[in-house]
C-alpha positions in Angstrom: -12.8 3.0 67.2 -15.1 4.2 64.5 -14.3 6.9 61.9 -16.1 10.2 61.5 -18.2 9.5 58.5 -19.2 5.9 59.5 -21.4 4.6 62.2 -21.7 6.4 65.5 -18.2 6.8 67.0 -17.3 5.7 70.4 -16.1 8.0 73.2 -12.4 7.3 73.5 -10.8 8.5 76.7 -7.3 9.7 76.6 -5.0 11.1 79.3 -3.9 14.7 79.0 -0.6 15.7 80.3 -1.1 18.7 82.5 1.4 21.1 84.0 2.0 24.7 85.0 4.6 27.1 83.7 5.6 30.7 84.4 4.9 32.8 81.4 7.8 35.0 80.4 7.1 38.6 80.0 7.8 39.9 76.4 9.6 43.0 75.2 8.3 43.0 71.7 6.6 46.4 70.9 4.0 46.5 68.2 3.7 49.4 65.8 1.1 52.0 67.0 0.7 54.0 63.9 -2.4 54.0 61.6 -4.9 53.2 64.3 -7.7 55.1 62.5 -6.9 54.7 58.9 -9.5 53.3 56.4 -8.6 50.2 54.5 -7.3 51.2 51.0 -9.2 50.4 47.9 -12.2 49.1 49.8 -15.4 48.7 47.8 -18.9 47.7 49.0 -21.7 46.2 47.0 -25.2 45.9 48.4 -26.6 42.8 46.7 -30.1 43.0 48.1 -31.3 46.2 49.7 -31.8 46.0 53.5 -32.4 48.6 56.2 -31.1 46.3 59.0 -28.2 47.2 61.2 -25.7 45.0 62.9 -23.5 44.8 66.0 -19.8 45.4 65.9 -17.5 42.8 64.3 -13.8 42.4 63.4 -12.1 40.9 60.4 -8.5 39.7 60.5 -6.6 40.3 57.3 -3.6 37.9 57.5 -1.8 38.8 54.3 -1.9 42.6 54.7 -1.6 42.4 58.5 -4.7 44.3 59.6 -7.6 44.1 62.0 -10.6 45.9 60.6 -13.6 46.9 62.8 -17.0 47.2 61.2 -20.7 47.6 61.8 -23.6 47.7 59.4 -25.8 50.8 59.7 -29.2 50.7 57.9 -27.8 48.4 55.2 -24.5 50.1 54.7 -21.1 48.7 55.8 -19.3 51.2 58.0 -15.7 51.0 58.9 -14.9 51.9 62.5 -11.2 51.6 62.1 -8.2 49.7 60.7 -5.4 48.6 62.9 -2.0 47.3 61.6 -0.5 44.2 63.2 2.3 42.0 61.9 1.7 38.3 61.2 -1.7 37.7 62.7 -2.9 34.1 63.1 -6.0 34.1 65.3 -8.5 36.3 67.1 -10.9 36.1 70.1 -13.1 38.5 72.0 -13.6 38.7 75.8 -17.2 37.7 76.6 -17.4 40.8 78.8 -16.8 42.9 75.6 -13.8 44.7 77.1 -10.8 43.1 75.2 -9.9 41.7 71.8 -7.0 39.3 71.6 -4.9 38.6 68.5 -2.2 36.0 68.1 0.7 36.8 65.8 4.0 35.2 64.7 5.7 37.1 67.6 3.2 36.6 70.4 -0.3 37.5 71.6 -1.5 41.1 71.9 -4.5 42.6 73.7 -6.6 45.5 72.5 -9.1 47.5 74.6 -12.5 47.8 73.0 -14.3 51.1 73.5 -18.1 51.6 73.5 -18.1 52.3 69.8 -16.0 49.3 68.9 -12.7 51.2 68.3 -9.5 49.4 69.4 -6.6 50.7 71.4 -3.5 48.5 71.8 -3.1 47.5 75.5 -0.3 46.2 77.8 1.9 49.2 76.9 2.0 47.8 73.3 3.7 44.7 74.5 2.7 41.1 73.8 1.2 39.3 76.8 2.6 35.9 75.7 5.3 34.6 73.4 3.0 31.7 72.3 2.4 31.5 68.5 -1.1 30.3 68.7 -3.3 28.9 65.9 -6.5 29.3 67.9 -7.7 31.5 70.9 -10.6 31.4 73.3 -11.5 33.5 76.4 -13.1 31.9 79.4 -14.4 33.8 82.4 -16.0 32.9 85.8 -16.7 34.8 89.0 -13.1 34.2 90.2 -11.0 33.7 87.1 -10.5 34.8 83.5 -8.4 32.8 81.1 -7.0 33.3 77.6 -6.7 29.8 76.2 -4.4 29.2 73.2 -3.7 26.1 71.2 -0.7 25.3 69.0 1.5 22.4 67.9 4.7 21.7 69.8 7.1 18.8 69.1 4.6 16.3 67.9 1.7 17.3 70.2 -1.1 19.8 70.5 -0.4 22.1 73.4 -3.0 24.3 75.2 -2.1 27.0 77.6 -4.5 28.7 80.0 -3.1 32.2 80.6 -4.5 33.8 83.7 -5.8 37.4 83.0 -6.0 40.3 85.4 -8.6 43.0 85.4 -6.7 44.9 82.7 -7.0 41.9 80.4 -3.3 41.1 80.6 -1.0 38.6 82.3 0.7 39.4 85.6 4.1 37.7 85.9 5.0 35.3 87.6 1.5 33.7 87.8 1.4 30.0 86.9 0.1 29.1 83.4 -1.7 25.7 83.4 -1.1 23.8 80.2 -2.2 20.5 78.7 -0.7 18.3 76.0 -2.6 16.1 73.6 -0.7 13.5 71.7 -2.1 12.6 68.3 -0.8 11.4 65.0 0.1 14.4 62.6 -1.0 17.0 65.1 -2.3 20.3 63.9 -4.8 23.0 65.1 -7.5 24.0 62.7 -10.0 25.5 65.1 -10.9 25.7 68.8 -14.2 26.7 70.5 -15.3 26.9 74.1 -18.8 25.5 74.9 -21.3 28.2 76.0 -21.2 27.0 79.6 -17.4 26.8 79.5 -17.3 23.1 80.5 -15.5 21.8 77.4 -12.9 23.0 74.8 -13.4 21.5 71.4 -10.4 21.3 68.9 -10.4 20.3 65.3 -7.0 18.8 64.5 -7.0 17.9 60.9 -6.1 14.2 60.3 -5.7 14.0 64.1 -9.5 14.1 64.4 -11.3 16.2 67.0 -11.1 16.3 70.7 -13.2 17.6 73.6 -11.2 18.7 76.6 -13.0 19.2 80.0 -12.5 22.8 81.3 -13.4 24.5 84.6 -12.7 28.2 84.5 -13.5 28.5 88.2 -10.5 26.2 89.1 -6.9 27.2 89.4 -6.2 24.1 87.4 -8.9 24.4 84.7 -8.0 21.5 82.4 -9.5 18.1 83.0 -7.2 15.1 83.1 -8.9 13.2 80.3 -10.3 14.1 76.9 -12.8 12.5 74.5 -11.5 12.0 71.0 -12.9 11.1 67.6 -10.2 9.9 65.3 -10.4 10.1 61.5 -10.6 6.7 60.0 -7.8 7.3 57.4 -5.3 9.9 56.3 -7.7 11.0 53.6 -10.1 12.3 56.3 -9.5 15.5 58.3 -11.5 17.4 61.0 -11.6 21.1 59.9 -14.0 22.8 62.2 -15.9 22.4 65.4 -18.9 24.2 67.0 -21.4 23.9 69.9 -25.1 24.5 69.9 -25.9 27.7 72.0 -27.9 25.6 74.5 -25.4 22.7 74.5 -27.9 20.2 73.0 -25.4 19.2 70.3 -21.8 19.7 69.2 -20.6 19.7 65.6 -17.6 18.5 63.7 -16.9 19.0 60.0 -14.6 16.9 58.0 -13.3 16.6 54.5 -13.3 13.4 52.4 -16.0 12.0 54.6 -16.4 8.7 52.9 -12.7 8.0 52.2 -10.2 8.8 49.4 -12.6 8.3 46.6 -15.0 11.0 47.8 -14.1 14.7 47.7 -17.2 15.9 49.5 -17.2 17.1 53.1 -19.6 16.2 55.9 -21.2 17.7 59.0 -21.4 15.5 62.0 -23.9 16.4 64.8 -23.4 14.7 68.2 -25.6 14.6 71.3 -24.0 16.8 73.9 -25.4 14.6 76.7 -23.6 11.6 75.3 -20.3 13.5 75.7 -21.0 14.4 79.3 -22.3 11.0 80.3 -18.9 9.4 79.4 -20.4 6.6 77.3 -20.5 6.1 73.6 -20.8 9.3 71.5 -24.2 9.4 69.8 -24.8 11.2 66.5 -28.3 12.6 66.1 -30.7 11.4 63.4 -29.5 12.5 59.9 -25.9 12.7 60.9 -23.4 12.5 59.2 -24.8 14.7 56.4 -23.1 16.1 53.3 -21.8 19.6 54.0 -22.4 20.8 50.5 -18.7 21.2 49.5 -15.3 19.7 49.7 -13.7 21.8 52.5 -16.2 22.6 55.3 -13.9 25.1 57.0 -16.4 26.8 59.4 -19.6 25.9 61.3 -22.0 28.4 62.8 -25.0 27.3 64.9 -27.6 30.1 64.8 -28.4 31.8 68.1 -31.8 30.1 68.4 -30.2 26.7 67.8 -32.8 25.9 65.1 -30.3 26.1 62.2 -26.6 25.5 61.6 -24.5 27.0 58.8 -21.5 25.5 57.1 -19.0 27.4 54.9 -17.6 25.2 52.2 -14.5 25.8 50.0 -14.2 24.4 46.5 -10.4 24.8 46.1 -8.3 27.9 46.1 -9.8 29.5 43.0 -13.4 28.3 42.8 -16.3 30.1 44.5 -17.5 28.5 47.8 -20.9 28.3 49.4 -22.7 28.4 52.6 -25.2 25.6 53.3 -27.8 25.7 56.1 -29.4 22.8 58.0 -32.5 22.7 60.1 -32.5 21.2 63.6 -35.8 19.7 64.9 -36.6 18.4 68.3 -39.0 15.9 69.7 -38.5 16.1 73.5 -34.8 15.5 73.9 -34.4 13.7 70.6 -33.0 15.8 67.8 -32.5 15.4 64.1 -30.8 17.3 61.3 -31.9 17.8 57.7 -31.0 19.8 54.7 -33.0 20.1 51.4 -30.8 20.3 48.4 -31.7 23.9 47.8 -30.4 25.1 51.1 -27.2 26.7 49.8 -26.0 30.1 48.7 -22.9 31.2 46.8 -20.0 32.7 48.7 -16.5 34.0 48.0 -13.4 32.0 47.1 -12.7 29.7 50.0 -15.0 31.0 52.8 -13.0 30.5 55.9 -14.8 32.1 58.8 -18.4 32.6 59.9 -20.0 34.7 62.7 -23.5 35.9 63.6 -23.8 39.6 64.5 -24.8 40.5 68.1 -28.2 41.8 66.9 -29.0 38.5 65.3 -29.7 39.9 61.9 -26.7 38.8 59.8 -24.6 35.8 59.1 -21.1 37.2 58.3 -18.5 35.4 56.2 -14.9 36.0 55.3 -13.2 34.4 52.3 -9.5 34.0 52.2 -9.1 33.1 48.5 -9.7 36.5 46.8 -6.4 37.4 45.0 -7.0 40.3 42.6 -8.3 43.9 42.9 -11.3 42.9 40.7 -11.8 39.5 42.4 -14.5 38.2 44.6 -15.4 39.8 48.0 -13.4 39.2 51.2 -16.5 40.0 53.4 -20.1 39.1 52.9 -23.2 39.7 55.0 -26.3 37.6 54.6 -29.7 38.3 56.1 -31.6 35.4 57.7 -35.3 34.4 57.4 -36.3 31.0 58.9 -32.7 29.9 58.4 -32.6 30.9 54.7 -29.8 33.3 53.7 -30.1 36.2 51.3 -27.0 38.0 50.1 -27.1 41.6 51.4 -23.5 43.1 51.4 -20.3 42.1 49.6 -17.1 44.0 50.2 -13.4 44.0 50.1 -11.6 44.5 53.4 -8.4 46.0 51.9 -6.2 45.9 48.8 -6.2 42.4 47.5 -4.8 40.0 48.3 -5.8 40.6 51.9 -6.1 37.0 53.1 -9.3 37.6 55.2 -8.5 34.8 57.7 -11.0 35.1 60.6 -14.0 37.1 61.8 -15.2 37.7 65.3 -18.4 39.5 66.4 -19.2 41.0 69.7 -21.2 38.3 71.6 -24.9 38.7 72.2 
């Protein structure tokens, strides 16, 4: 088995333990007050004037316990609403734009999204699951809708596929398929679902990354085997995963790509067809490539698929950056490249990336801002041939807010 930052890794097949459980109904009631309050002490700075507008997006403030709904209107950041929630850990949006899901330390809650982006707590203000998830995804098909969560459980990574009804909630006592992945030092850093819904990708820290087959049209959606890439040593860790919008490639980022003596991160780009063929995983030309920083915590393939962005942290106090890479194609052969100038400064420890639904902005949240006069929690960058220009920098509440995640309404 070959490590991430070495030669092309092999596809390693591992069995997944699969089962079904009944999901217990919860009785926890979330607070309903403050649904339309503005975040306190919020300031916005327009770095480069723009008249562009964005789709709706949501920022999860972990430290202050808030979901903040935003949109950009002719270059100005507009707050739609701020919604208190205790102990949030992850966020996901229904592809049909009807529901927003938030995992917390007491369970998973669903919010109804109205036409203007405002949120209303659903399911009678009760959690739809007791799972304390580190990552969430929503999968839909003609027949089924699933809320997929991932978390660690007694030395394993566990995934549950919670069946959703038309109200975006769980109806007891429907079976909940689940899958277990046994890896060394399990953790869940990030999970994404491929655009066609055929694979779930998980970054699991020093446990490497894994691609799990998924079929949302089946009553047993998890495949029985998974393809894994295992980090070569304890100094290497998979931090984030992403998939090209047209499933030409999938991406994994890792820290300490060349071993314990190297503190730089790397971006790995794999041929998607090599995953689905079941043979050796193949990295495209130019991969692995230096990510531009030590902790590449988020990957964002641009909607066209011609560029991919990586958010890099430089420790808990130093400013991070966002680096972009161009993807070129010759028939079905792809390559990745990044001139050394393809980078822009970002906040302290940028931790999440999203592209707005109007395809004008790359949005970034940084979790490291700690003072009222510190760096921004939220930044918006305009795009031109892949290059980013800083347009908006803002706080999302009274520091420290711990801006943990961002989710934009899909295109």
